[in-house]
N, C-alpha and C positions, 0 to 999 in steps of 0.2 A: 392468369389476369383475363377475366373477359373484355372483349372488343367491342363491344355494343356500342359506346358511347366514347366521348372523348375523354383521356386520363387529364383531369385537372388538379393542380394540388391536393384540394380538397379530399377530392373521389380515392385518390390514391392514398390518403392518410385515412380515411374514413375505411376503406377499403383490408388496409395492410393492421390497422389496430383490429380489427374482426377474424382477421387470419393468424394472427399473432395471439390474441387471446383463445383462440380455439386449439392452438398450441399450446397452451398453458405457460407464455411468458408470465411472466412478473407485473412487468409496466409495459405493456403494447402499445399504447399511444406516445409514451416518450421515446421507447424504441424507435416508432415508424418517425416519429418527427426528426431523431436525429440521426437515421439513415438516410434518411430524405433529403436534409440539410446537407449531408457530407457527401452523397451524391451529386448534389446540386453547386457544391463547394458554395455554402452561403451560410448566414448564421440560422437557428431556429428562430427566430421573431421574424426572418425575412418571408419566411411561408406563410404567416397570416398575413403579412401585405400584399401577396400575390395568390392568393388561395383561388381564385378564378384561373388563374394561369394553366394553360396547357402543357405539359412536361413530354420536352421531346424523347423521340425513342433511345438517343444515346443516352442520356438519365434514365431510362425508364431502364433500360437493359443493365445498367449497373446497380439500381435502385432493387430490381428483382435478383439479383444475384447476393445481395446484402441480406435480403430479407429471406432468401430459401436458405442462406445460412445460419441465421438467426434464429429460423423455424426450425432448425436442427440441434439448436443450443448453444452455438457458439457465443462468447459474450460480447456484448456492443463494445466494449471498450476494445475488444481485442480485433474486433470490424473495423473500425476508425483509427485503431492502433496510437490512441491515446484517451488520458481519464485524467480528471481537476481532480487535487490535492491540496489543501492549503491555500485555495485562490491561485494555484499555479498549473500549468496545463503539462503534463510528464507524460512522454511515451513507453505505449506498452507493447508488449508481445505474447504471446502464450508463455515464454520463458520465466516471466516474474507473474508473480501474486499481481489482479488490480488494485492498486490502492481504493481503501475505504474509508470514511469519515471517521470510523472509532479510533485509525491509526490519528488520527489529527491529535490524540487526547497526548498521545507520545510528546511531538513536539511542544503543546502548551506547556506540559509538567515540566520540561527543560527548559526554556525559556523561562518559567516562573520559578523555577530552583536559581537559575542563572542570576535572574534579578532579586532575590531576596537575597544573594550573596553580595549583591555589587559586581557583580563578575561577567556581564555579558559584552562588555566593551575591552574586556581584557585578553592576552593569548591563552587562548584553552584547547588542549589535547582531548578531542570527541572521536570515539570510536562507533559507529553504527555496524553490527553484527548482523547477516544477513542481508543485505542493503537492497536488497531486489532491483527494481528499477529506480533504485538510489534518493528515492524520496524524504528518508527523515534525515539522510547525510547533507543532500541538497537544503533542505528547509533549517536543517542545524547551523550550517554555513552562513546564508542568508541572516537567519536571527542573531547569530552571535557573530559580529563584525571583526573578529580578530581570530577566531576560532581556526585551528587545522584539524580538518576532518579526514580520518583515513575509514574507508569502507568497506567490509570483508564479506564475501560471499564464497560459497562452496560449487557455486555455477558460475563457467565463464561466460556462456551465453547469456545468462543474467547479468553478468559484469558489463558485457557487450550494451546491455540495453543503456545500463546507470552510466557510461563512459558516454551513451547519446546524450543524456540527459544533464549529465554533468559539462558537455562542452555546449549543450543550448543556454544554460544560466550563464558560460562564460565563468566558470570556477575551476578550471583545470589546476591554477596554482593553489588551491586550497582544499581542495579534495581529491584527495588519493585512493585507488582503488586497488584492492591486491585479493587474489582469490586464496583461500584458505576455510579451515575449521574452526569456528569461533575465534577466540583473542589467540590462537597459536603461531600464526603469520607475526605477532606483534617483535618478536625475541625480546630484547634485550632494553627494547625503547623506553624513555622517561617516564613517570608515572602519568596515571589520566584522570582527568577533571570530570569526564562523564563516558558513561557508557550505556548507549540508548541500542535499542533494538526489538523489533515484531519477530519474535522467533516462532518456530512451528510449537503448537500448543494445541495440537486435536487428536484426541485419542484416537487409537487405531479403532476401536469398535464402534467411533461416530462417524467415520469417515460416509459410510453409505447411507447415513442419514442426513449427510448436508445436499444441498441443490446442485442438480443433474449439470449446471450450467459450469459448476464449480469443480465436482468429481472427473466431469469427464476432461474439465479443459483448461484447468490452472495446476501449475506444477506441483505434483504430490510431495517431492521434497519439502517445498516450503511450508504445508500444512500439517502433515504427521507427525509427529512425535514419538509415538509409541505407546505401549498399552495402557499408560498413567498417565498422559499427555504434558508430563512434567518433564521427562528427559533430556532435552534439549536445555531446559531452562536451570536443572539443577546441574549441569555441567557449569553455564555461563555464569551462575550467581559466584561456584567456587573462583574460576578464571577470573571474574571482576574482582572478587575480593582480593585476589594476589595481586591485579595490576591498578587499582584504583588509588590515589594519591589519598592522604588523609582528609576526609571530609569531601572525596569526591564521589559521584551519586551512580548507580547503576537504576536505568530507567526501563522496565519494561511492559509492552501490552500483555494482556493474557484472557482466556476464557473465563468469564465468570463460574463456572464449573468447576475450574483449579482453583480458584482465587484460596482458598483455606490451606488446601497441598502446598501452594506456593509461597505463603505466609507463614507455613512451616519450616520450610527450605531456608527461607531467609532467615527466619530466628534461630536456628542451629547453625548458621554461619557466626562464630564467633567474633567475626571482621568487620561484620555490616551492623547496623541498627536498622530495622525496617521501618518506615514511613509510611502514613495514611494512605491506603489505596484510594485512587480518583474514579471516578464514576463516569459512564459515557451520558448521552442526553438522554437514553433510557432507562437509567437509574441505577444500572449493570455496572458490576465491578471490571473494571478495563485496564488502569494502569496501575502497576505496583513501582516501589520503588523502596532505594536503600543509600544509607551513607554508609562510607569508610570510616570505621574507630580509629581512634590514636594507638 
């Protein structure tokens, strides 16, 4: 950054926006604002009430390092250590996927199905498979007031992040974290009311097509499913059919590109009744669900 004149907040934002744009950041202005607000320990809106304020050297040094790492492709959420999901602020690290708005539709579907059955305030057994940062498990516990939620992940570092978030929302008594593969850790526990999941669903051939930020920095184990994109989902469908109680539901986020294949897998499972697929705000197939038959 050239030192020809005072570095005000406005000048820093303008320079950084241009710089990140030249590095092909998708949202250079937003990135600049978030990183500067983080460096100043303030809200984004506060930047605009102090547009002409000169930024001191300590803040600029912190900001400069964050901008450097962002230009190298490190996602903003990892630089900040947090990401908003379902109007809540969650701790995130490179050990977990960055929460995305599309995944909120899993929460919406869960709560809608519980309300339709008028069971949202009843004791329920919910399992979140591949919990990552714990976003689905925590939102389920907050939305279903009497639910007990088991959050499972194969990654112990991811479970450490989830544990941080569970403690942040004071849900230690209702959300239990377990390491393991899909539903295998359940043992002989009682039947489940809901199995929810944002499983890996990216085809191996599609990994190279993902944004650099994603491929280079987010955990591959949480993204890549295999050649078909349905490998993990197929196993989860069979296990959920075995563990759900009659009338219980399986709810999964999917890629629109594998919707047809997933629906065929659900239809082939005689113990499950496929339900309507829910679309995201872009009109793309995003959440599939099925009900356990008698």
